[in-house]
ROSE-4610 file (N, C-alpha, C; in Angstrom, 1 decimal, always signed):
// ROSE-4610
residu = [X/X/X/X/X/X/X/X/X/X/X/X/X/X/X/X/X/X/X/X/X/X/X/X/X/X/X/X/X/X/X/X/X/X/X/X/X/X/X/X/X/X/X/X/X/X/X/X/X/X/X/X/X/X/X/X/X/X/X/X/X/X/X/X/X/X/X/X/X/X/X/X/X/X/X/X/X/X/X/X/X/X/X/X/X/X/X/X/X/X/X/X/X/X/X/X/X/X/X/X/X/X/X/X/X/X/X/X/X/X/X/X/X/X/X/X/X/X/X/X/X/X/X/X/X/X/X/X/X/X/X/X/X/X/X/X/X/X/X/X/X/X/X/X/X/X/X/X/X/X/X/X/X/X/X/X/X/X/X/X/X/X/X/X/X/X/X/X/X/X/X/X/X/X/X/X/X/X/X/X/X/X/X/X/X/X/X/X/X/X/X/X/X/X/X/X/X/X/X/X/X/X/X/X/X/X/X/X/X/X/X/X/X/X/X/X/X/X/X/X/X/X/X/X/X/X/X/X/X/X/X/X/X/X/X/X/X/X/X/X/X/X/X/X/X/X/X/X/X/X/X/X/X/X/X/X/X/X/X/X/X/X/X/X/X/X/X/X/X/X/X/X/X/X/X/X/X/X/X/X/X/X/X/X/X/X/X/X/X/X/X/X/X/X/X/X/X/X/X/X/X/X/X/X/X/X/X/X/X/X/X/X/X/X/X/X/X/X/X/X/X/X/X/X/X/X/X/X/X/X/X/X/X/X/X/X/X/X/X/X/X/X/X/X/X/X/X/X/X/X/X/X/X/X/X/X/X/X/X/X/X/X/X/X/X/X/X/X/X/X/X/X/X/X/X/X/X/X/X/X/X/X/X/X/X/X/X/X/X/X/X/X/X/X/X/X/X/X/X/X/X/X/X/X/X/X/X/X/X/X/X/X/X/X/X/X/X/X/X/X/X/X/X/X/X/X/X/X/X/X/X/X/X/X/X/X/X/X/X/X/X/X/X/X/X/X/X/X/X/X/X/X/X/X/X/X/X/X/X/X/X/X/X/X/X/X/X/X/X/X/X/X/X/X/X/X/X/X/X/X/X/X/X/X/X/X/X/X/X/X/X/X/X/X/X/X/X/X/X/X/X/X/X/X/X/X/X]
num = [1/1/1/2/2/2/3/3/3/4/4/4/5/5/5/6/6/6/7/7/7/8/8/8/9/9/9/10/10/10/11/11/11/12/12/12/13/13/13/14/14/14/15/15/15/16/16/16/17/17/17/18/18/18/19/19/19/20/20/20/21/21/21/22/22/22/23/23/23/24/24/24/25/25/25/26/26/26/27/27/27/28/28/28/29/29/29/30/30/30/31/31/31/32/32/32/33/33/33/34/34/34/35/35/35/36/36/36/37/37/37/38/38/38/39/39/39/40/40/40/41/41/41/42/42/42/43/43/43/44/44/44/45/45/45/46/46/46/47/47/47/48/48/48/49/49/49/50/50/50/51/51/51/52/52/52/53/53/53/54/54/54/55/55/55/56/56/56/57/57/57/58/58/58/59/59/59/60/60/60/61/61/61/62/62/62/63/63/63/64/64/64/65/65/65/66/66/66/67/67/67/68/68/68/69/69/69/70/70/70/71/71/71/72/72/72/73/73/73/74/74/74/75/75/75/76/76/76/77/77/77/78/78/78/79/79/79/80/80/80/81/81/81/82/82/82/83/83/83/84/84/84/85/85/85/86/86/86/87/87/87/88/88/88/89/89/89/90/90/90/91/91/91/92/92/92/93/93/93/94/94/94/95/95/95/96/96/96/97/97/97/98/98/98/99/99/99/100/100/100/101/101/101/102/102/102/103/103/103/104/104/104/105/105/105/106/106/106/107/107/107/108/108/108/109/109/109/110/110/110/111/111/111/112/112/112/113/113/113/114/114/114/115/115/115/116/116/116/117/117/117/118/118/118/119/119/119/120/120/120/121/121/121/122/122/122/123/123/123/124/124/124/125/125/125/126/126/126/127/127/127/128/128/128/129/129/129/130/130/130/131/131/131/132/132/132/133/133/133/134/134/134/135/135/135/136/136/136/137/137/137/138/138/138/139/139/139/140/140/140/141/141/141/142/142/142/143/143/143/144/144/144/145/145/145/146/146/146/147/147/147/148/148/148/149/149/149/150/150/150/151/151/151/152/152/152/153/153/153/154/154/154/155/155/155/156/156/156/157/157/157/158/158/158/159/159/159/160/160/160/161/161/161/162/162/162/163/163/163/164/164/164/165/165/165/166/166/166/167/167/167/168/168/168/169/169/169]
x = [+9.2/+10.5/+11.1/+12.3/+13.0/+13.8/+14.2/+15.0/+16.3/+16.9/+18.1/+17.9/+16.8/+16.4/+16.2/+15.6/+15.4/+16.7/+17.6/+18.9/+19.7/+19.6/+20.3/+19.7/+18.4/+17.7/+17.9/+17.9/+17.8/+19.0/+19.8/+20.9/+21.9/+22.5/+23.6/+23.1/+22.0/+21.5/+21.1/+20.6/+20.2/+21.5/+22.5/+23.7/+24.4/+24.4/+25.0/+24.3/+22.9/+22.2/+22.5/+22.6/+23.0/+24.4/+25.3/+26.7/+26.7/+26.0/+25.9/+25.3/+24.2/+23.5/+24.3/+24.9/+25.8/+26.9/+27.6/+28.7/+28.3/+27.1/+26.6/+26.3/+25.6/+25.2/+26.2/+27.1/+28.1/+29.6/+29.8/+31.2/+31.9/+31.1/+31.7/+30.9/+31.7/+31.1/+31.5/+30.6/+30.8/+31.5/+32.4/+33.1/+32.0/+31.0/+29.9/+29.3/+29.2/+28.6/+29.5/+30.8/+31.8/+31.7/+31.6/+31.6/+30.3/+29.2/+27.9/+28.0/+28.6/+28.8/+29.6/+30.7/+31.6/+30.8/+30.1/+29.3/+28.2/+27.5/+26.5/+27.1/+28.3/+28.9/+29.2/+29.7/+30.0/+28.7/+27.7/+26.4/+25.9/+25.9/+25.4/+26.3/+27.6/+28.5/+28.2/+27.8/+27.5/+26.1/+25.1/+23.8/+23.6/+24.4/+24.3/+25.2/+26.1/+27.0/+28.1/+28.6/+29.7/+30.9/+31.6/+32.8/+33.9/+34.8/+35.9/+36.8/+37.0/+37.9/+37.3/+36.0/+35.3/+35.4/+35.1/+35.2/+36.6/+37.7/+39.0/+39.3/+38.8/+39.0/+38.3/+37.1/+36.4/+37.2/+37.7/+38.6/+39.8/+40.4/+41.6/+41.3/+40.1/+39.7/+39.5/+38.9/+38.7/+40.0/+40.9/+42.3/+43.0/+43.0/+43.7/+43.2/+41.9/+41.3/+41.6/+41.6/+41.9/+43.4/+44.3/+45.7/+45.8/+45.2/+45.2/+44.5/+43.4/+42.6/+43.3/+44.0/+44.7/+45.9/+46.5/+47.5/+47.0/+45.8/+45.1/+44.9/+44.4/+44.1/+45.4/+46.5/+47.7/+48.2/+47.8/+48.1/+47.1/+46.0/+45.0/+44.0/+44.0/+43.1/+41.7/+41.5/+40.2/+40.2/+39.1/+39.0/+39.1/+39.3/+39.4/+38.1/+37.0/+35.7/+35.5/+35.9/+35.8/+36.7/+37.9/+38.8/+38.2/+37.6/+37.0/+35.7/+34.9/+33.7/+34.1/+35.1/+35.5/+36.0/+36.7/+37.2/+36.0/+35.1/+34.0/+33.1/+33.0/+32.2/+32.9/+34.2/+35.0/+34.9/+34.7/+34.4/+33.2/+32.2/+30.9/+31.1/+32.0/+32.1/+33.2/+34.2/+35.3/+36.0/+36.8/+37.6/+36.7/+35.6/+34.7/+34.2/+33.9/+33.2/+34.0/+35.3/+36.1/+36.4/+36.8/+37.2/+36.0/+34.8/+33.6/+33.4/+33.5/+33.3/+34.3/+35.5/+36.5/+36.3/+36.0/+35.8/+34.6/+33.5/+32.3/+32.6/+33.3/+33.6/+34.5/+35.4/+36.3/+35.5/+34.7/+33.9/+32.9/+32.2/+31.2/+31.9/+33.1/+33.8/+34.3/+34.8/+35.2/+34.1/+32.9/+31.7/+31.3/+31.3/+30.9/+31.9/+33.1/+34.1/+33.9/+33.7/+33.5/+32.2/+31.2/+29.9/+30.1/+30.9/+31.1/+32.0/+32.9/+33.8/+32.9/+32.0/+31.1/+30.1/+29.6/+28.7/+29.3/+30.6/+31.3/+31.6/+31.4/+31.6/+30.4/+29.2/+28.0/+27.7/+27.0/+26.5/+25.4/+25.3/+24.2/+23.0/+21.8/+20.6/+20.6/+20.0/+20.0/+19.4/+18.3/+17.7/+18.6/+19.5/+20.4/+21.6/+22.0/+23.1/+22.9/+21.7/+21.3/+21.5/+21.7/+21.9/+23.3/+23.7/+25.1/+25.7/+25.0/+25.6/+25.9/+25.0/+25.2/+26.4/+26.5/+27.6/+28.9/+29.0/+30.2/+30.5/+29.5/+29.7/+30.2/+29.8/+30.0/+31.4/+32.0/+33.3/+34.4/+35.0/+36.1/+37.2/+37.7/+38.8/+38.3/+37.0/+36.4/+36.5/+36.2/+36.3/+35.2/+35.4/+34.4/+33.8/+32.5/+31.9/+31.9/+33.1/+33.3/+32.5/+32.0/+31.1/+29.9/+29.5/+28.3/+28.7/+29.9/+30.4/+30.6/+31.2/+31.4/+30.1/+29.1/+27.8/+27.1/+27.1/+26.5/+27.1/+28.4/+29.1/+28.7/+28.6/+28.3/+26.9/+25.9/+24.6/+24.5/+25.4/+25.4/+25.9/+26.8/+27.4/+26.7/+26.1/+25.4/+24.5/+23.6/+22.7/+23.4/+24.7/+25.4/+26.1/+26.0/+26.9/+26.2/+27.0/+26.5/+25.3/+25.1/+24.0/+22.7/+22.6/+21.3/+20.8/+21.5/+21.0/+19.7/+19.5/+18.2/+17.0/+17.1/+16.0/+15.7/+16.5/+16.3/+16.7/+17.6/+18.0/+19.2]
y = [+63.6/+63.2/+63.3/+63.8/+64.0/+62.7/+62.7/+61.5/+61.4/+62.6/+62.6/+62.0/+62.4/+61.9/+60.4/+59.9/+58.5/+57.7/+58.3/+57.7/+57.6/+58.8/+58.8/+57.8/+57.6/+56.7/+55.2/+55.0/+53.6/+52.9/+53.7/+53.0/+52.4/+53.2/+52.6/+51.5/+51.6/+50.5/+49.3/+49.4/+48.3/+47.6/+48.3/+47.7/+47.0/+47.6/+46.9/+45.6/+45.6/+44.4/+43.3/+43.8/+42.8/+42.2/+43.1/+42.6/+41.5/+41.8/+40.9/+39.6/+39.6/+38.4/+37.6/+38.3/+37.7/+36.9/+37.6/+37.0/+35.8/+35.9/+34.8/+33.6/+33.8/+32.6/+32.1/+33.0/+32.5/+32.7/+33.4/+33.8/+34.6/+35.4/+36.3/+37.6/+38.7/+40.0/+40.5/+40.7/+41.1/+42.4/+42.5/+43.8/+44.8/+44.3/+45.3/+46.0/+45.3/+45.9/+47.0/+46.8/+47.9/+49.0/+48.7/+49.7/+50.5/+49.8/+50.5/+51.5/+51.1/+51.9/+53.2/+53.0/+54.1/+55.0/+54.4/+55.2/+56.0/+55.4/+56.0/+57.2/+57.0/+58.1/+59.3/+59.0/+60.1/+60.8/+60.0/+60.6/+61.6/+61.1/+61.9/+63.1/+62.9/+64.1/+65.2/+64.8/+65.8/+66.4/+65.6/+66.2/+66.9/+66.7/+67.4/+68.6/+68.7/+69.9/+69.8/+68.6/+68.4/+69.1/+69.8/+70.6/+69.7/+70.2/+69.4/+68.9/+69.8/+69.4/+68.3/+68.3/+67.2/+66.0/+66.0/+64.8/+64.3/+65.1/+64.7/+64.0/+64.5/+63.8/+62.4/+62.4/+61.1/+60.1/+60.6/+59.7/+59.2/+60.1/+59.8/+58.7/+58.8/+57.8/+56.5/+56.5/+55.2/+54.6/+55.4/+54.9/+54.4/+55.1/+54.6/+53.2/+53.0/+51.8/+50.7/+51.1/+50.1/+49.6/+50.4/+50.0/+49.1/+49.5/+48.7/+47.4/+47.4/+46.2/+45.2/+45.7/+44.8/+44.3/+45.0/+44.4/+43.2/+43.4/+42.3/+41.1/+41.4/+40.4/+39.6/+40.3/+39.7/+38.7/+39.0/+38.1/+36.9/+37.0/+35.9/+36.2/+37.4/+37.6/+38.0/+38.6/+38.9/+38.6/+38.5/+38.2/+39.5/+39.4/+40.5/+41.3/+40.6/+41.3/+42.2/+41.6/+42.4/+43.6/+43.5/+44.7/+45.8/+45.4/+46.4/+47.0/+46.1/+46.6/+47.6/+47.3/+48.3/+49.6/+49.6/+50.8/+51.6/+50.9/+51.6/+52.3/+51.6/+52.1/+53.3/+53.2/+54.3/+55.6/+55.4/+56.5/+57.3/+56.6/+57.3/+58.0/+57.4/+58.0/+59.1/+59.0/+60.0/+59.8/+60.7/+60.5/+60.9/+61.6/+62.0/+60.8/+59.7/+58.5/+57.2/+57.4/+56.2/+55.4/+56.1/+55.4/+54.6/+55.2/+54.5/+53.3/+53.4/+52.3/+51.1/+51.5/+50.5/+49.8/+50.6/+50.0/+49.1/+49.5/+48.6/+47.3/+47.5/+46.4/+45.4/+45.9/+45.0/+44.2/+45.0/+44.3/+43.3/+43.7/+42.8/+41.6/+41.8/+40.8/+39.8/+40.3/+39.4/+38.5/+39.2/+38.4/+37.4/+37.8/+36.8/+35.6/+35.9/+34.8/+33.9/+34.4/+33.6/+32.8/+33.4/+32.6/+31.5/+31.7/+30.7/+29.6/+29.9/+28.9/+28.0/+28.5/+27.7/+26.9/+27.5/+26.9/+25.7/+25.8/+24.7/+23.5/+23.7/+22.6/+21.8/+22.3/+21.7/+20.7/+19.6/+18.8/+19.4/+19.3/+19.9/+18.9/+19.4/+18.6/+18.2/+17.1/+16.7/+17.7/+18.4/+19.3/+20.5/+20.9/+22.0/+21.5/+20.2/+19.6/+19.5/+19.7/+19.6/+21.0/+22.0/+23.3/+23.6/+23.8/+24.0/+25.2/+26.3/+27.5/+27.2/+26.5/+26.2/+25.2/+24.3/+23.4/+24.1/+25.1/+25.9/+26.7/+27.2/+28.0/+27.0/+25.8/+24.8/+24.2/+24.3/+23.6/+24.1/+23.2/+23.6/+24.2/+25.3/+25.9/+26.7/+26.8/+27.6/+29.1/+29.8/+31.3/+31.9/+33.2/+33.9/+34.9/+35.0/+35.9/+37.3/+37.9/+39.2/+40.3/+40.2/+41.2/+41.5/+40.5/+40.7/+41.7/+41.6/+42.5/+43.9/+44.0/+45.2/+45.9/+45.2/+45.8/+46.2/+45.4/+45.8/+47.1/+47.1/+48.3/+49.6/+49.4/+50.5/+51.0/+50.1/+50.5/+51.1/+50.8/+51.5/+52.9/+53.1/+54.5/+55.4/+54.8/+55.6/+56.7/+56.4/+57.5/+58.7/+58.6/+59.7/+60.6/+60.2/+60.8/+62.0/+62.7/+63.9/+63.6/+62.3/+62.0/+62.0/+61.9/+61.7/+62.9/+63.9/+64.9/+65.5/+65.7/+66.3/+65.5/+64.3/+63.5/+63.4/+64.2/+64.2/+62.9/+62.2/+60.9/+61.1]
z = [-24.2/-24.1/-25.5/-25.5/-26.8/-27.2/-28.4/-28.8/-28.0/-27.8/-26.9/-25.6/-25.0/-23.6/-23.7/-24.7/-24.9/-25.0/-25.8/-25.9/-24.6/-23.9/-22.5/-21.6/-21.6/-20.7/-21.0/-22.3/-22.8/-23.3/-24.1/-24.9/-23.9/-23.1/-22.2/-21.3/-20.6/-19.8/-20.6/-21.8/-22.6/-23.1/-23.5/-24.0/-22.8/-21.6/-20.5/-20.1/-20.1/-19.9/-20.9/-22.2/-23.2/-23.0/-22.6/-22.3/-21.2/-20.2/-19.0/-19.4/-20.1/-20.5/-21.6/-22.5/-23.5/-22.8/-21.9/-21.2/-20.4/-19.7/-18.9/-19.8/-20.9/-21.7/-22.7/-23.1/-24.2/-23.8/-22.7/-22.3/-23.4/-24.1/-25.1/-25.0/-25.4/-25.5/-26.9/-27.7/-29.1/-29.2/-30.2/-30.6/-31.0/-31.6/-32.0/-30.8/-29.7/-28.5/-28.0/-28.0/-27.6/-28.5/-29.8/-30.8/-30.7/-30.4/-30.2/-29.0/-27.9/-26.8/-27.2/-27.9/-28.3/-29.2/-30.1/-31.1/-30.3/-29.4/-28.6/-27.8/-27.2/-26.5/-27.5/-28.7/-29.7/-30.1/-30.3/-30.7/-29.6/-28.4/-27.3/-27.0/-27.2/-27.0/-28.0/-29.2/-30.2/-29.9/-29.7/-29.6/-28.3/-27.3/-26.0/-26.0/-27.0/-27.0/-26.0/-25.8/-24.9/-25.4/-24.6/-25.0/-25.5/-26.4/-26.9/-25.8/-24.8/-23.7/-22.9/-22.7/-22.0/-22.8/-24.1/-24.9/-24.8/-24.9/-24.8/-23.5/-22.4/-21.1/-21.1/-21.7/-21.7/-22.6/-23.7/-24.6/-23.8/-23.1/-22.3/-21.2/-20.6/-19.6/-20.3/-21.4/-22.2/-22.6/-23.1/-23.5/-22.3/-21.2/-20.0/-19.6/-19.6/-19.2/-20.2/-21.5/-22.5/-22.4/-22.1/-21.9/-20.6/-19.5/-18.3/-18.5/-19.1/-19.3/-20.2/-21.3/-22.1/-21.5/-20.5/-19.6/-18.9/-18.3/-17.6/-18.5/-19.8/-20.8/-21.1/-21.3/-21.6/-20.6/-19.3/-18.2/-18.1/-18.8/-18.7/-17.6/-17.1/-15.9/-16.4/-17.5/-18.1/-19.6/-20.1/-21.6/-22.4/-23.7/-24.5/-24.6/-24.6/-24.7/-23.4/-22.3/-21.0/-21.1/-21.6/-21.7/-22.6/-23.7/-24.6/-24.0/-23.3/-22.6/-21.5/-20.7/-19.7/-20.3/-21.4/-22.0/-22.6/-23.3/-23.8/-22.7/-21.6/-20.5/-19.9/-19.8/-19.2/-20.1/-21.4/-22.3/-21.9/-21.5/-21.0/-19.7/-18.8/-17.5/-17.3/-18.2/-18.0/-16.7/-16.4/-15.1/-13.9/-14.1/-13.0/-12.2/-12.9/-12.3/-12.5/-13.0/-13.3/-12.0/-11.0/-9.7/-9.2/-9.2/-8.7/-9.5/-10.8/-11.7/-11.5/-11.4/-11.2/-9.8/-8.8/-7.5/-7.5/-8.0/-8.1/-8.9/-10.0/-10.9/-10.1/-9.4/-8.6/-7.5/-6.8/-5.7/-6.3/-7.3/-7.9/-8.6/-9.2/-9.8/-8.7/-7.6/-6.5/-6.0/-5.8/-5.3/-6.3/-7.6/-8.7/-8.7/-8.6/-8.6/-7.4/-6.2/-5.0/-5.2/-5.7/-5.9/-6.9/-8.0/-9.0/-8.4/-7.6/-6.9/-6.1/-5.3/-4.5/-5.4/-6.4/-7.3/-8.0/-8.3/-9.0/-8.0/-6.7/-5.8/-5.6/-6.0/-5.8/-7.0/-6.7/-7.8/-8.5/-9.8/-10.6/-10.7/-10.4/-10.7/-12.2/-12.5/-13.9/-14.9/-14.4/-15.3/-15.6/-14.7/-15.0/-15.8/-15.6/-16.3/-17.8/-18.2/-19.7/-20.3/-19.5/-20.1/-20.4/-21.6/-22.0/-21.3/-21.2/-20.5/-19.1/-18.4/-17.0/-16.8/-17.7/-17.6/-17.8/-18.7/-18.9/-17.6/-17.0/-15.7/-14.6/-14.7/-13.6/-13.7/-14.9/-15.1/-14.1/-13.4/-12.5/-13.3/-12.9/-13.7/-14.9/-15.1/-16.2/-15.9/-16.9/-16.8/-16.0/-15.7/-15.0/-16.0/-16.1/-17.0/-16.4/-16.4/-15.7/-16.3/-17.5/-18.1/-17.2/-16.5/-15.5/-14.5/-13.9/-12.9/-13.5/-14.7/-15.4/-15.7/-16.1/-16.4/-15.2/-14.1/-12.8/-12.3/-12.4/-11.9/-12.7/-14.0/-14.9/-14.6/-14.3/-14.0/-12.6/-11.7/-10.4/-10.6/-11.4/-11.6/-12.5/-13.6/-14.6/-14.1/-13.1/-12.7/-12.1/-11.8/-11.2/-12.2/-13.5/-14.5/-15.1/-16.0/-16.7/-17.5/-17.9/-18.8/-18.1/-16.8/-16.1/-15.3/-14.9/-14.0/-14.5/-15.7/-16.2/-15.9/-15.4/-15.1/-13.6/-12.8/-11.4/-10.6/-11.2/-10.6/-9.7]
């Protein structure tokens, strides 16, 4: 396995898993994570010889999602970290897989929100009530760690992308 193959197989999934867990436990997604995703895309675009026109289309998809997501952020519908994560993810997918990503993210986000609403109606056992992150999730009117839905959607779509066909997935 080459270094390029290792990056294709590990970098994106690992960063998505980190984004989901970070959002779950802290309700934040670091700017460094979004920058790492963008940098990883640039690195792979170079080492795989992606054409300039294809890179441009991927950049355009990322920019489109960034504008739309910051519109959602300005309305208070999602957090800033979620907006940047969605845009960095769109950079990897380009327009070829953007609709799939947005569809999965919407569906997973809706399910996550419904599950949290129900969870917040239940009393917490004392052992769980001592966990700060669980208490934050349990707060009525609290936020939704939408990065979980974004990461799950990304991991559903990633095997279908240009980055994975060489592995027979």
